[in-house]
VMD Tcl script that draws the C-alpha trace (Angstrom):
set ca {
  {49.32 79.82 82.84}
  {46.45 78.70 80.63}
  {45.71 79.11 77.00}
  {42.87 80.19 74.64}
  {41.91 78.86 71.30}
  {42.32 80.91 68.08}
  {38.92 81.84 66.70}
  {38.29 80.20 63.38}
  {41.26 77.87 64.04}
  {41.70 74.45 65.58}
  {38.96 73.81 68.07}
  {37.82 77.46 67.88}
  {34.71 79.18 66.61}
  {34.22 78.09 63.00}
  {37.11 75.57 63.18}
  {37.08 72.02 61.93}
  {36.06 70.75 65.31}
  {33.68 73.45 66.28}
  {30.72 71.19 65.49}
  {28.54 73.66 63.51}
  {27.94 74.05 59.89}
  {29.11 77.17 58.14}
  {26.27 79.61 57.64}
  {24.18 78.27 60.51}
  {23.97 80.11 63.82}
  {26.01 78.39 66.48}
  {24.03 77.34 69.47}
  {25.46 78.01 72.99}
  {24.85 76.00 76.15}
  {24.19 77.44 79.50}
  {26.98 77.27 81.98}
  {24.95 74.75 84.06}
  {24.46 72.59 81.06}
  {28.02 72.19 79.95}
  {29.43 68.76 80.30}
  {32.19 68.45 82.87}
  {33.89 65.41 81.55}
  {35.95 64.17 78.64}
  {36.53 60.54 77.74}
  {40.01 61.10 76.29}
  {40.94 63.19 79.35}
  {39.92 60.40 81.67}
  {41.79 57.71 79.60}
  {44.91 59.82 79.19}
  {45.36 60.77 82.87}
  {44.33 57.39 84.18}
  {47.20 55.99 82.01}
  {49.62 58.53 83.47}
  {48.99 57.41 86.98}
  {49.08 60.86 88.36}
  {47.15 59.50 91.37}
  {46.23 55.98 92.34}
  {43.19 54.26 90.67}
  {41.34 54.48 93.94}
  {41.99 58.23 94.25}
  {41.23 59.10 90.62}
  {37.40 59.36 90.95}
  {37.95 61.85 93.85}
  {40.28 63.95 91.67}
  {37.83 63.93 88.82}
  {34.93 64.91 91.08}
  {36.84 67.81 92.48}
  {37.84 69.03 89.07}
  {34.13 69.19 88.09}
  {33.20 71.37 91.07}
  {33.23 75.21 91.05}
  {36.29 76.97 92.44}
  {35.86 78.84 95.72}
  {36.73 82.52 95.97}
  {40.31 83.18 96.76}
  {42.20 86.39 97.43}
  {45.42 87.73 98.71}
  {46.15 90.75 100.90}
  {48.77 92.98 99.17}
  {50.68 96.23 99.69}
  {53.15 97.23 102.35}
  {53.44 94.93 105.35}
  {51.99 97.34 107.82}
  {49.04 98.20 105.63}
  {48.46 94.50 104.83}
  {48.28 93.76 108.54}
  {45.54 96.53 108.88}
  {43.51 94.96 106.08}
  {43.87 91.43 107.56}
  {42.65 92.75 110.94}
  {39.80 94.49 109.26}
  {38.57 91.20 107.64}
  {39.04 89.27 110.88}
  {37.32 91.88 113.19}
  {34.60 93.12 110.82}
  {33.77 90.77 107.97}
  {34.29 87.37 109.62}
  {31.69 88.18 112.42}
  {29.35 89.73 109.90}
  {29.32 86.66 107.64}
  {28.94 84.34 110.56}
  {25.60 86.05 111.38}
  {24.49 85.96 107.71}
  {22.43 83.20 106.17}
  {21.27 82.52 102.58}
  {17.79 80.90 102.35}
  {18.11 79.65 105.98}
  {21.57 78.17 105.44}
  {24.53 79.38 107.50}
  {27.60 80.53 105.57}
  {31.16 79.54 106.44}
  {33.11 82.77 106.70}
  {36.48 83.37 104.92}
  {39.51 81.68 106.39}
  {43.21 82.01 105.85}
  {45.02 79.55 103.63}
  {47.02 77.52 106.11}
  {50.09 77.43 103.97}
  {50.28 81.11 102.96}
  {52.68 83.23 105.16}
  {51.30 85.72 107.71}
  {47.69 84.79 106.95}
  {47.72 87.05 103.89}
  {46.17 84.41 101.58}
  {42.35 83.77 102.14}
  {39.72 81.40 100.87}
  {35.93 81.84 100.94}
  {33.84 78.77 100.05}
  {31.31 80.84 98.11}
  {32.14 80.82 94.31}
  {32.78 84.17 92.73}
  {29.62 84.26 90.65}
  {27.45 83.40 93.62}
  {29.23 86.09 95.69}
  {28.64 88.70 93.07}
  {24.86 87.90 92.90}
  {24.15 87.55 96.62}
  {22.27 90.49 98.26}
  {23.22 89.12 101.71}
  {26.98 89.26 100.98}
  {26.90 92.52 98.95}
  {28.71 94.41 101.63}
  {31.67 91.95 101.53}
  {31.62 91.77 97.84}
  {31.73 95.63 97.56}
  {34.67 95.57 99.99}
  {36.57 93.02 97.82}
  {35.86 95.00 94.59}
  {36.95 98.32 96.12}
  {40.13 97.04 97.81}
  {41.05 95.14 94.61}
  {40.78 98.36 92.54}
  {42.88 100.17 95.12}
  {45.48 97.42 95.19}
  {45.04 96.34 98.81}
  {43.68 92.99 97.71}
  {44.41 90.75 94.71}
  {41.69 88.26 93.59}
  {43.94 85.33 92.77}
  {43.58 81.55 92.62}
  {45.12 79.89 95.55}
  {47.69 77.69 93.71}
  {48.61 80.67 91.55}
  {50.14 82.18 94.71}
  {52.59 79.25 95.14}
  {55.35 79.86 92.56}
  {56.63 83.31 93.72}
  {56.90 82.00 97.36}
  {59.62 79.52 96.33}
  {61.74 82.20 94.66}
  {62.76 83.79 97.90}
  {63.08 87.29 96.48}
  {65.30 89.73 98.37}
  {65.50 93.56 98.12}
  {68.69 93.49 96.29}
  {67.65 91.03 93.68}
  {67.20 91.62 89.86}
  {64.04 89.67 89.03}
  {62.63 88.73 85.67}
  {59.03 87.49 85.15}
  {59.14 86.15 81.61}
  {55.43 85.58 80.97}
  {53.92 87.95 83.43}
  {50.35 88.89 82.34}
  {47.88 89.32 84.02}
  {50.36 90.19 86.79}
  {49.19 88.66 90.15}
  {52.40 86.71 90.46}
  {54.44 89.79 89.48}
  {52.71 91.68 92.24}
  {53.92 89.04 94.73}
  {57.43 89.53 93.47}
  {57.33 93.31 93.85}
  {55.93 92.94 97.37}
  {58.77 90.59 98.24}
  {61.23 93.13 96.83}
  {59.80 95.79 99.10}
  {59.23 93.53 102.03}
  {62.04 94.67 104.29}
  {62.33 98.20 103.08}
  {60.83 101.20 104.83}
  {57.89 103.00 103.12}
  {59.33 105.70 100.89}
  {62.66 103.99 100.62}
  {63.80 102.24 97.40}
  {65.23 98.72 97.22}
  {68.45 98.06 95.31}
  {66.89 95.47 93.00}
  {64.20 95.59 90.40}
  {61.46 93.54 88.65}
  {61.00 93.28 84.96}
  {57.44 92.12 84.09}
  {57.49 90.84 80.52}
  {54.75 89.48 78.29}
  {54.77 88.56 74.65}
  {51.43 90.11 73.77}
  {51.32 93.96 73.87}
  {47.66 94.17 74.95}
  {48.29 91.91 77.91}
  {51.46 93.88 78.71}
  {49.14 96.96 79.05}
  {47.02 94.88 81.47}
  {50.18 94.56 83.50}
  {50.53 98.36 83.60}
  {47.11 98.67 85.27}
  {48.11 95.96 87.82}
  {51.50 97.47 88.54}
  {50.09 101.04 88.93}
  {48.26 99.83 92.03}
  {51.47 98.72 93.72}
  {53.38 102.08 93.51}
  {56.85 100.74 92.88}
  {59.66 102.74 91.21}
  {61.48 99.41 90.77}
  {59.42 97.85 87.95}
  {59.71 97.78 84.16}
  {56.93 96.43 82.00}
  {58.21 95.06 78.70}
  {56.83 93.37 75.61}
  {59.01 90.58 74.25}
  {58.51 86.94 73.36}
  {59.91 85.04 76.37}
  {62.21 82.96 74.33}
  {63.67 86.06 72.62}
  {64.08 88.26 75.69}
  {67.07 90.39 74.59}
  {70.61 90.41 75.86}
  {71.37 93.62 77.83}
  {75.08 94.30 77.56}
  {77.15 96.11 80.21}
  {79.50 98.98 79.44}
  {83.01 99.81 80.29}
  {84.14 103.04 81.93}
  {84.14 104.80 78.56}
  {80.51 103.79 77.87}
  {81.48 101.10 75.27}
  {79.27 98.04 75.08}
  {80.93 94.88 76.37}
  {79.61 92.43 73.86}
  {80.40 89.35 76.03}
  {79.14 90.71 79.43}
  {75.35 90.64 79.67}
  {73.12 91.57 82.64}
  {71.81 88.40 84.33}
  {69.16 88.01 86.99}
  {69.16 86.64 90.52}
  {65.57 85.22 90.19}
  {63.48 84.29 87.17}
  {59.86 83.18 87.08}
  {58.81 81.08 84.03}
  {55.04 80.76 84.39}
  {54.80 79.60 80.81}
  {51.94 79.29 78.29}
  {50.22 76.01 78.81}
  {47.09 74.01 77.94}
  {45.50 74.98 81.27}
  {43.81 71.68 81.95}
  {44.40 72.16 85.63}
  {41.81 75.12 85.57}
  {38.69 73.08 84.78}
  {37.08 74.39 88.02}
  {36.91 77.90 86.65}
  {37.29 77.40 82.82}
  {34.61 74.84 82.17}
  {35.12 74.73 78.40}
  {38.43 73.11 78.93}
  {36.48 69.87 79.23}
  {35.03 69.99 75.72}
  {38.10 71.43 74.01}
  {40.72 69.22 75.65}
  {42.89 67.07 73.39}
  {46.20 65.29 74.23}
  {47.99 66.92 71.31}
  {47.44 70.44 72.70}
  {50.59 69.82 74.76}
  {52.57 68.73 71.70}
  {52.49 72.19 70.14}
  {53.27 73.87 73.54}
  {56.25 71.81 74.62}
  {58.70 73.39 72.14}
  {57.90 76.98 73.23}
  {58.05 75.94 76.87}
  {61.43 74.41 76.37}
  {62.75 77.48 74.56}
  {61.55 79.86 77.38}
  {63.14 77.71 80.06}
  {66.47 77.45 78.11}
  {66.48 81.23 77.53}
  {65.87 81.73 81.25}
  {68.86 79.51 82.05}
  {71.13 81.82 80.00}
  {69.74 84.89 81.72}
  {70.07 83.48 85.19}
  {73.15 84.24 87.31}
  {75.21 81.34 88.52}
  {73.91 80.72 92.01}
  {70.48 82.16 90.99}
  {67.18 80.48 91.29}
  {64.24 80.17 88.90}
  {60.81 78.62 89.03}
  {59.08 76.81 86.17}
  {55.30 76.54 86.54}
  {52.17 75.68 84.66}
  {48.49 75.29 85.41}
  {48.51 72.07 83.54}
  {48.58 68.44 84.73}
  {50.18 67.12 81.54}
  {53.69 65.67 82.03}
  {54.68 66.58 78.37}
  {54.33 70.26 79.47}
  {55.88 69.71 82.88}
  {58.33 66.92 83.69}
  {59.27 66.39 80.00}
  {60.29 70.05 79.72}
  {62.17 70.22 82.91}
  {63.93 66.86 82.46}
  {65.14 67.46 78.93}
  {66.34 70.98 79.68}
  {68.26 69.66 82.80}
  {69.80 67.07 80.58}
  {70.63 69.50 77.88}
  {72.67 71.66 80.23}
  {74.47 68.60 81.69}
  {74.73 69.57 85.35}
  {74.65 73.34 85.12}
  {71.11 73.39 86.44}
  {69.73 71.34 89.29}
  {66.25 70.78 90.90}
  {66.06 72.27 94.37}
  {64.51 70.19 97.18}
  {61.91 72.53 98.77}
  {60.05 69.87 100.69}
  {60.76 71.71 103.98}
  {59.27 75.00 102.66}
  {55.55 75.79 103.05}
  {55.08 72.51 105.02}
  {51.32 72.99 105.19}
  {51.04 72.98 101.36}
  {49.99 69.48 100.21}
  {51.90 68.32 97.10}
  {52.92 65.26 95.23}
  {56.32 64.43 93.68}
  {56.99 64.80 89.92}
  {56.42 61.82 87.62}
  {59.32 59.87 86.47}
  {57.42 57.95 83.75}
  {54.52 58.83 81.51}
  {52.93 57.88 78.15}
  {52.33 59.76 74.89}
  {48.86 59.44 73.31}
  {48.73 59.61 69.48}
  {45.66 60.90 67.59}
  {44.16 57.41 67.29}
  {44.04 57.15 71.11}
  {46.96 54.72 71.42}
  {49.33 55.19 74.31}
  {53.04 54.79 73.80}
  {55.82 54.35 76.31}
  {58.63 55.17 73.99}
  {59.27 57.12 70.75}
  {60.30 54.09 68.66}
  {56.90 52.34 69.31}
  {55.07 55.11 67.22}
  {54.39 53.52 63.85}
  {55.82 55.02 60.71}
  {53.64 55.09 57.53}
  {54.78 54.37 54.05}
  {55.75 58.00 53.52}
  {57.79 57.93 56.71}
  {55.65 60.65 58.25}
  {53.96 58.78 61.10}
  {56.23 60.31 63.78}
  {56.48 63.85 62.47}
  {54.05 65.28 64.98}
  {55.88 63.72 67.96}
  {59.28 64.42 69.42}
  {61.62 62.20 71.37}
  {61.71 64.85 74.08}
  {57.98 64.24 74.76}
  {59.01 60.89 76.43}
  {60.90 60.42 79.66}
  {64.63 59.84 79.72}
  {65.92 56.58 81.07}
  {64.83 55.66 84.59}
  {68.52 55.96 85.78}
  {68.75 59.46 84.36}
  {65.45 60.62 85.69}
  {66.62 59.43 89.11}
  {69.97 61.35 88.73}
  {68.01 64.53 87.83}
  {65.86 64.15 91.02}
  {62.70 64.71 89.02}
  {60.69 63.71 92.11}
  {61.62 67.20 93.47}
  {59.12 68.74 91.13}
  {55.72 69.48 92.73}
  {52.32 68.46 91.52}
  {49.26 70.10 93.19}
  {45.84 68.42 92.66}
  {42.52 70.10 93.20}
  {41.11 67.54 95.74}
  {44.00 67.91 98.18}
  {43.24 71.39 99.40}
  {40.27 72.60 97.41}
  {42.32 74.42 94.75}
  {43.00 74.15 91.06}
  {45.73 71.95 89.55}
  {49.32 73.17 89.24}
  {52.90 72.19 88.53}
  {55.92 73.85 90.08}
  {59.61 73.09 89.72}
  {62.36 75.11 91.50}
  {65.72 75.16 89.75}
  {69.15 76.54 90.64}
  {71.97 77.40 88.36}
  {75.05 75.87 89.85}
  {77.61 76.46 87.00}
  {78.11 78.76 84.07}
  {76.60 77.72 80.80}
  {77.99 79.77 77.95}
  {81.69 80.30 77.00}
  {81.45 83.92 77.96}
  {80.00 83.00 81.39}
  {82.82 80.56 81.88}
  {85.46 83.10 80.86}
  {83.95 85.66 83.16}
  {83.79 83.15 86.07}
  {87.37 82.09 85.53}
  {88.49 85.71 85.52}
  {86.63 86.49 88.65}
  {88.11 83.44 90.36}
  {91.63 84.51 89.28}
  {91.07 87.99 90.53}
  {89.88 86.58 93.84}
  {93.03 84.67 94.16}
  {95.02 87.89 93.37}
  {96.34 86.37 90.20}
  {98.49 88.76 88.14}
  {97.40 87.52 84.83}
  {94.06 87.51 82.85}
  {92.53 84.21 82.05}
  {92.77 83.68 78.30}
  {90.17 82.00 76.18}
  {92.55 79.12 75.68}
  {92.42 78.43 79.47}
  {88.95 77.13 79.13}
  {89.25 73.53 77.97}
  {87.20 72.53 75.11}
  {86.08 69.47 77.13}
  {84.39 71.86 79.49}
  {82.28 73.43 76.85}
  {79.86 70.57 76.47}
  {76.87 72.72 75.71}
  {78.19 74.26 72.49}
  {77.62 73.18 68.84}
  {80.69 73.35 66.55}
  {78.56 74.36 63.54}
  {76.99 77.45 65.08}
  {75.51 80.16 62.97}
  {78.19 82.33 61.50}
  {78.49 85.80 62.98}
  {76.75 84.96 66.30}
  {78.09 86.67 69.42}
  {78.55 83.23 70.99}
  {78.89 79.82 69.54}
  {75.43 78.19 69.22}
  {74.56 76.04 72.20}
  {73.74 72.45 71.72}
  {70.12 72.16 70.86}
  {67.59 69.50 71.57}
  {67.59 67.77 68.18}
  {63.81 68.08 67.55}
  {63.64 71.59 68.78}
  {65.85 72.90 65.99}
  {63.15 71.68 63.60}
  {60.29 73.37 65.50}
  {58.94 76.60 63.95}
  {59.68 79.91 65.69}
  {56.73 81.41 63.89}
  {54.20 78.54 64.16}
  {52.74 79.84 67.43}
  {48.99 80.17 67.29}
  {47.38 83.25 68.76}
  {45.48 82.74 72.03}
  {41.86 83.89 72.41}
  {41.87 87.16 74.07}
  {38.36 86.42 75.47}
  {39.52 83.45 77.58}
  {38.78 84.54 81.13}
  {41.45 84.34 83.81}
  {43.94 82.59 81.49}
  {47.32 83.55 80.20}
  {48.23 84.05 76.60}
  {49.27 80.72 75.18}
  {51.73 80.90 72.30}
  {51.35 77.53 70.73}
  {53.68 76.05 68.20}
  {51.30 74.31 65.93}
  {51.49 70.53 66.21}
  {51.02 70.18 62.54}
  {54.30 72.09 61.91}
  {56.35 70.40 64.60}
  {58.94 68.29 62.92}
  {58.66 69.91 59.49}
  {62.06 69.50 57.75}
  {61.80 72.84 55.89}
  {64.77 75.16 56.20}
  {64.51 77.40 59.33}
  {66.81 79.61 61.27}
  {67.91 77.58 64.37}
  {66.94 78.81 67.74}
  {69.92 80.15 69.76}
  {68.85 80.53 73.41}
  {72.07 82.40 74.31}
  {71.64 84.96 71.46}
  {68.11 84.87 69.99}
  {66.87 87.21 67.31}
  {65.46 90.39 68.61}
  {61.98 91.71 68.50}
  {61.43 95.03 66.60}
  {61.32 98.30 68.64}
  {57.94 99.55 69.86}
  {56.47 102.35 67.71}
  {55.45 104.89 70.35}
  {56.89 107.77 72.34}
  {59.81 106.39 74.45}
  {60.50 107.42 77.95}
  {62.96 110.19 78.25}
  {65.03 110.85 81.43}
  {64.75 114.49 82.54}
  {67.83 116.13 83.85}
  {67.60 118.17 87.04}
  {68.39 121.35 84.93}
  {65.23 120.73 82.76}
  {63.12 123.88 83.25}
  {59.83 122.24 84.22}
  {61.48 119.65 86.49}
  {63.60 122.33 88.08}
  {60.60 124.46 88.87}
  {58.78 121.46 90.35}
  {61.54 120.49 92.59}
  {62.21 124.09 93.80}
  {58.56 124.77 94.39}
  {57.83 121.73 96.48}
  {61.27 121.88 98.08}
  {62.06 118.23 97.26}
  {65.04 117.25 99.44}
  {68.33 116.09 98.01}
  {67.67 112.68 99.65}
  {65.44 111.92 96.61}
  {67.58 110.82 93.64}
  {67.57 113.35 90.86}
  {68.55 110.60 88.37}
  {65.18 108.90 88.32}
  {62.71 111.44 86.85}
  {61.49 110.60 83.44}
  {58.53 111.28 81.06}
  {56.97 110.55 77.67}
  {57.52 113.71 75.64}
  {55.26 114.53 72.78}
  {55.63 117.68 70.71}
  {58.22 118.98 73.09}
  {56.02 118.85 76.16}
  {54.93 116.32 78.81}
  {51.89 115.92 81.06}
  {53.19 113.68 83.83}
  {56.55 113.10 85.51}
  {57.45 109.56 86.73}
  {60.18 108.36 89.02}
  {62.24 105.18 88.88}
  {64.92 103.73 91.09}
  {68.63 104.12 90.16}
  {68.74 100.45 89.27}
  {65.91 100.87 86.77}
  {67.52 103.86 85.19}
  {70.85 102.01 84.84}
  {69.24 99.05 83.21}
  {67.17 101.14 80.80}
  {70.19 103.04 79.67}
  {72.14 99.86 79.07}
  {69.37 98.33 77.11}
  {68.59 101.41 75.02}
  {66.07 100.50 72.18}
  {66.71 96.80 72.60}
  {64.21 96.72 75.44}
  {60.59 97.22 74.50}
  {59.49 99.29 77.48}
  {55.64 99.58 77.87}
  {55.72 101.40 81.16}
  {57.83 101.99 84.17}
  {58.01 103.97 87.35}
  {55.49 105.80 89.63}
  {53.70 108.91 88.44}
  {54.69 111.49 91.01}
  {53.70 114.84 89.38}
  {50.99 115.73 86.94}
  {50.25 119.03 85.05}
  {47.17 120.89 86.18}
  {45.15 123.55 84.35}
  {44.30 125.81 87.24}
  {44.90 129.36 86.12}
  {47.43 131.42 88.14}
  {48.57 128.39 90.12}
  {52.03 128.97 91.62}
  {53.18 125.64 90.11}
  {51.94 124.03 86.94}
  {52.17 120.53 88.51}
  {50.44 118.83 91.42}
  {51.26 115.79 93.49}
  {49.75 112.52 92.29}
  {48.17 110.11 94.70}
  {50.16 107.04 93.76}
  {53.33 108.91 94.13}
  {52.72 110.31 97.62}
  {54.27 107.41 99.61}
  {57.42 107.73 97.45}
  {57.59 111.56 97.89}
  {56.56 112.00 101.47}
  {60.03 111.32 103.08}
  {61.43 113.97 100.75}
  {58.84 116.73 101.23}
  {59.52 119.66 103.66}
  {57.31 120.13 106.61}
  {55.46 122.97 104.88}
  {53.65 120.55 102.54}
  {53.03 117.81 105.10}
  {50.09 118.50 107.48}
  {49.68 116.25 110.48}
  {45.98 116.04 111.48}
  {43.82 114.67 114.22}
  {41.08 112.16 113.58}
  {38.56 115.02 113.88}
  {40.18 116.86 110.86}
  {40.42 113.59 108.88}
  {36.78 112.95 109.58}
  {35.86 116.47 108.42}
  {37.83 115.99 105.14}
  {35.94 112.71 104.44}
  {32.54 113.76 105.65}
  {32.20 117.03 103.79}
  {32.66 118.17 100.19}
  {35.61 120.61 100.02}
  {35.39 121.70 103.70}
  {36.21 125.26 104.43}
  {39.51 125.87 106.05}
  {37.69 127.44 109.03}
  {35.86 124.03 109.53}
  {39.14 122.48 110.49}
  {40.85 122.69 113.79}
  {42.73 125.91 114.63}
  {46.12 124.07 114.51}
  {45.37 122.63 111.09}
  {44.10 125.91 109.77}
  {47.19 127.70 110.92}
  {49.44 125.22 109.32}
  {47.53 125.59 105.92}
  {48.01 129.31 105.98}
  {51.69 128.80 105.24}
  {50.78 126.81 101.91}
  {50.08 128.98 98.95}
  {46.59 128.73 97.41}
  {46.10 126.37 94.51}
  {48.73 123.94 95.72}
  {49.02 120.28 96.61}
  {49.60 119.31 100.19}
  {49.72 115.91 101.98}
  {47.48 115.34 104.99}
  {48.89 112.64 107.30}
  {47.11 110.77 110.00}
  {49.47 108.72 112.24}
  {47.50 106.35 114.57}
  {50.53 106.08 116.89}
  {50.58 109.92 117.54}
  {46.82 109.85 118.32}
  {46.57 106.66 120.22}
  {45.14 108.48 123.33}
  {42.59 110.57 121.43}
  {38.98 109.96 122.26}
  {37.85 109.70 118.71}
  {39.47 106.98 116.55}
  {38.93 105.43 113.15}
  {36.29 102.76 112.79}
  {38.90 100.14 111.91}
  {41.91 99.74 114.12}
  {45.02 100.99 112.21}
  {48.71 100.90 112.69}
  {49.86 102.25 109.30}
  {50.04 105.97 108.46}
  {47.32 107.29 106.26}
  {48.63 109.68 103.55}
  {45.89 111.71 101.88}
  {46.92 114.04 99.03}
  {44.80 117.27 99.09}
  {44.35 120.42 97.11}
  {44.56 123.64 99.05}
  {42.11 126.08 97.47}
  {41.57 129.77 98.27}
  {39.28 128.98 101.24}
  {38.85 125.22 101.26}
  {40.68 121.91 101.21}
  {39.66 119.01 99.02}
  {40.75 115.35 98.83}
  {42.64 114.39 95.65}
  {42.07 110.60 95.40}
  {40.87 108.05 92.96}
  {37.18 107.19 93.79}
  {38.05 103.58 94.80}
  {40.82 104.77 97.10}
  {38.39 107.26 98.66}
  {35.71 104.54 99.08}
  {38.24 102.35 100.83}
  {39.38 105.20 103.06}
  {35.90 106.21 104.04}
  {35.00 102.66 104.93}
  {38.13 102.10 107.05}
  {37.98 105.41 108.76}
  {34.22 106.08 109.18}
  {32.90 102.57 108.93}
  {30.54 103.42 106.00}
  {30.18 101.41 102.88}
  {30.04 103.86 100.02}
  {28.60 103.47 96.47}
  {31.57 103.97 94.21}
  {29.37 106.20 92.09}
  {28.58 108.56 94.89}
  {31.60 109.37 97.03}
  {31.58 111.96 99.78}
  {28.80 113.99 98.10}
  {30.47 113.90 94.69}
  {27.86 112.59 92.29}
  {29.79 111.01 89.47}
  {28.68 110.63 85.87}
  {30.27 110.53 82.40}
  {30.93 114.25 82.57}
  {32.05 116.37 85.61}
  {30.46 116.62 89.03}
  {28.48 119.76 90.04}
  {29.43 119.30 93.63}
  {32.19 121.93 93.69}
  {32.36 125.32 95.23}
  {33.71 127.15 92.19}
  {35.89 126.25 89.23}
  {38.35 128.91 90.13}
  {38.67 127.76 93.71}
  {39.06 124.05 93.51}
  {39.46 121.42 90.80}
  {36.53 119.11 90.07}
  {36.27 115.38 90.43}
  {36.07 113.66 87.01}
  {34.30 110.38 86.21}
  {37.44 108.35 87.04}
  {37.51 109.87 90.49}
  {40.67 111.87 89.83}
  {40.98 115.60 89.49}
  {39.91 116.68 86.06}
  {42.28 119.62 85.71}
  {45.13 117.15 85.95}
  {43.92 114.89 83.15}
}
mol new
graphics top color blue
foreach p $ca { graphics top sphere $p radius 0.5 }
foreach p [lrange $ca 0 end-1] q [lrange $ca 1 end] { graphics top cylinder $p $q radius 0.2 }
display resetview
């Protein structure tokens, strides 16, 4: 996770280090002219011994080079295999035969360490790929499939952290700093990995981000993955709220909170491992950037420890090389919890991934450029303020303690080892309860397991066991205040600087200002087990719809939705007593949302399955929505599911609103049983038509599900334009301009390529059906 600078602030436009005089027009350098070096950077990291002196020039040279294009194949396993085979069989041979200015091009190749060859690297940088006429076909493919959600454009090392979490379908997973969402997408894919299409896993994923606008970016990312098991929330990571369980009478159990099986802490960081794509890091980098970040990183990791189940696993990661943001945070948090957390040895996992062990020693650089091995060596001025900007926890613990913590189990990934960016990853496991309530609950469960006949009283927990508690906790807190890292209690909760929203491909960095760290002014202490709550969102909340609701009842009856689909998961945002769309979530998501109530700032959740249309005299006021079709298909009666041959599928994609008579007799006969002005799902199953003479251009194994609108005399495809482009390319082998799809000429208004407004809806500028929007 990277960071951006605040405009007008430290190092930003107009700031004291911006280098231009107020009132003068700031001059900008071309990308090619930007200096890819920094003297302090070089001095600082040579002193840290992150690599040997002989290897350091190679590291620096790689950090100055432009990053290659990386992408990951996403979606359901069967569909991902089809996309992978399409790349191998179509685009790799095509690029092998392509040359630019007489030079041959190395085709894309799988990342050797990524499972199932779903991670890929292309040596051409993204900017060059975009501008190349020779590679326009491949670039168009990547853009279209990314919009559809079949491909994620993601830096290679960014794919690493979720792989070490080992997410299973039953897990409750929390991504604490999720935007822009590429890692969250991996977590969702893992949750659904062993679940049949249309089935719902028992677990869920909460994708959280502290910035509301970036949380909305998450919504766009998640909508492409079509999962009913995700909730997008908007909380500061260190203040993610406690969600309390309830007893049989619905009364909140104030000492029994929902905990998670897996947590990802990809925290805000300085991002100095991203120099290959964020060149301006070179000119803006300063060693004290990390000093303002360390307190918030520590708070997020501590909060995650309280939210993690005993036996659960979490990953702490940054795209920074700085040990103050990495090993210092991990070591001091491990030390703080005194054995309740441990670093996991994952050296046998992803063996093809090249990595280096975590650092056990490092130095801290003060503003005058002096490097210090220990806190006491920093000089104090006459006013006693020399050390106020530095904390003891910036420095390593004793060598014996660092060895006890197995700090070498942390992983450092450097850009020159496998042509990637720089990254830091630590895998932690919670091996013992932390809070008094956790210990009480664990003791009670242990007693119940032994068939004990008595409840474990509070007094049964020895005070000696509660080492992480502070006796002078805040009065009225739900739990005693945990022992805090001494300097952290002095760090400001509100001194975080706002990140620059224009910083490309970087995460929001919530920075505790270094100038305020160590300020002795009175502040509310940070309680990681019971943090103060964020205010509720001011917008229409989601409301669950009971099966008896008139609109929902009419939808379910009209489309004959089977009882196999849970009736508990339908919800919508209601405004002025009405709603336009119906979403569906898993039972686990509904249970969690009801437990949380207004404590959880929900930005979005679920899959949109039905949307209101405006077609007059339609037998049902709602139609099926493309992204919800995979979820609905197993629960639809045969009447609304039309199996077609390749010939009929080709007709649908070749023609604009083909007449029913243009389809095969069998297909036409099936459609007669569907009322006019209704949604249907056309299904092409490659396995059923394996012996047909005509077959799709790209070999397929996964079912194709195409939502359509059955007009009076015609049938039209109801898909987003990017999905339609992708489908046309895979089925017919044609690359299609996204602004001209299947004869629909798109513009800012509506297309004229329709038979009649009364007969079929029209395709709007966003590619969807205008009557539904």
